[in-house]
N, C-alpha and C positions, 0 to 999 in steps of 0.2 A: 775415749772410751765411749762404747755405743750405749745410747740411752735405753734403759729397760723398757719404757713404754714403746719406744719405737720398734724394739727387738721383738716385743710381744705381739704388736700389730703386724709387723711383716711376717712372723710366724704364722699368724691367723690367716693372712693372705695366701701364703704358700699352701697351708692345709686346705683352704677354700677352692683355691684354683686347682691343685692337684687332685682333690677329690671330684671337682666338676669335669675335668678332663678324664679321669677314670671312668666315670659314670656314663658320659657321653660316648667314649670309645667302646665301651662294653655294650651300651644300648644299641649300637649300629647293628648287632646280630638279631635283634628282635623286630627290626622295621625294614621296610623296603624303600619307600619313596624317600623317607627322611635321612637315608643313610650319608649321603653327601653332606646334607646339612649338619648332621651330628659330627661328621668328620671335622668340618670348619669349626664348629663349636669347641671340639676337643684340642684342636690345633691352637686356637684362640687361648683357651684356658692354660695350655702348656706353656705358651709365650709368657703369660703373666706369671705363672709359677718360677719359670726360669729367670725372669727379670729380678725377682726379689733378691736371691743371693748374688746376682750380678752387681747390685747396687753397692756391695761391700768390697767389690774389686778396686784396684789402685785406678785414679783418674790422671795419672801422669799422661801428658800428650806424648803421642808416639809409641806408648808402651802397648804391647800386644794385649794384655789384659784389659787396658782401658778401651781398645777398640771392640773387643768382645762385650764389655760393659755397656758401651754406647748402642751397639747392635742389638743387644737383649733389650734395652730399654726402649729403643725406637720401635721394636716389634710389639712390644707390650703397650706403648702409648698410642701409637699411630695406626696399628693394624688390629690388634685385638678387639678393642672396643667396637670398631666399625664392624668387623665379621660378625660379632655377637649380635649387634643390633640388626643387621641385615637378616640374620638367621632367625631373631624373633619374629620380624615382620614377615619373612618368607614363610615361616610356619602358619602365622596367623592368616595370611592370604593363600596358603595352599600352593606356594610357588616352590616347586621341588626341582631345583637346577641339578644339571649333572656335575661332576667333580671338575670337567673343563670349565663350566660356568663359573664355578667358585674360584677356580684358578685365574680366571681373567679378571674377576673382582679383586683378588689378591695383588695381581700385577698393577690394576688401576690405582690401588690404594699406595702401593710403593711409588708409583709415578707421581701421584698427588703430593706425597711427602718430599720427594726429592725435588720436585718443581718448586714447591714452597720454600725448601731450604736454600736452593740455589739463588732464588729471587729475594731472599732475606724476609720473607713473610712467614717463618716457621711458628712464630708465636700467634699471630692472627689466624693462622690456618689451624693450629691445634685448638684455639678456642671456638672456632666456627665447628671443627669437626666434634668437639665435646658437645656443643649444642645440638647439632644433628644427631648424634648418637642417642642422647637422652630422648629427644623427640621421636625418634624411630621406634626406640624400645617402648616408650609410652603408647605410641600409636599401635604398634604391633600387639603388646599385651592388652590394649584395650578391645582388640577384636578376637581375643582368645574365646574359644567356646565353653570352656570349663570355667565356672564362676570363680573358685577359689584360685585357679591358675591365673584368671584375668586380674583379680585383686592383687594377687602377690607379684606379678610381673609389672603391674602398675607402681606398687610400691617400691620395687627394685629400681624402676626407673627415676623415681623421686629421691631415692638415696644416692643414687649415682649422680644426679643432678646437684645435689647439695655437696657431694665430693668434689665434683668439678668446679662449682661455683664458689666454694668457701675454702676447702681444705687443700685443693691441688696447688703445687707450686706455680702453675700457670694460671691460677685464678685471677679475674680481674681486679683491680684495686678499686673497691667500692666506696672507700673512704668512710667506711662505717666501723663501728666497734665489733661487729659480728665477724669481719674479715679476720680469720685466724688461720693463715696458711700454715699447715701442719702435716708433715710427711706421715707421722704416727696417725693422725686422723684421717688422712687420705688412704692409707692402707686399710684401716679398719672399715671405713665405709665402703671402699671397693669390695672388700671380703664380704660384708654384709650384702651388698648389692648382687654379688656373683652368687652367694648362696641362695638368695631369695629368687633370682632369675633361674638358676639350676633346678630349684624345686618346682617353680611354676612350669617350666618347659617339660619336666618329668610328669607332672599331673596332666598337662595339656596333651602329651603324646599318649599317655595311659587312657585318657578319655576317648581320644580319636581311635585308638585300637579297640577299645570296647564298643564303640559305635559300629565299628565295621563287622562285628561278629552277631 
């Protein structure tokens, strides 16, 4: 039987990710330079949203549904956070790449994941990736021009850091009482971080558009 708290946290993450994907995809029509960036953000949020129901699929080896489950989880864990972090930093620095540039980044992330898996370093790679993602989001958010957006994105980075360091199934073994690896906690913290990050990006884009007029 599914834990009610876990189910509620997963539902929150689905709502947050779906809302973020819908907003970013819709916002593409009101910008020019950031269109590809928002497309990458929307795709990342969509991966996260789809991964949640995928966790409830069977885990039997060789089963088609288990393969779909693992693919969805890999996209949400190894691809989405990195794309979102790069999008935050790119917006902060005014680096508006073409769709082809984002596509090459996506291929690079796939290659990094597959190489680490083949060499047996999937868990250290994930921990390193998580650290890099949090640092990149914080560095990018700290450079946002709109004050509230800067504070909100920095807070999103802190919440995401707590999620990776404490609540994630891949969290390091700190040997302390604070280490409470929790799927429900991880989903809830990721949902909160995504909500904060989406709000911060929306504020930053609005401020940038206002300054151009």
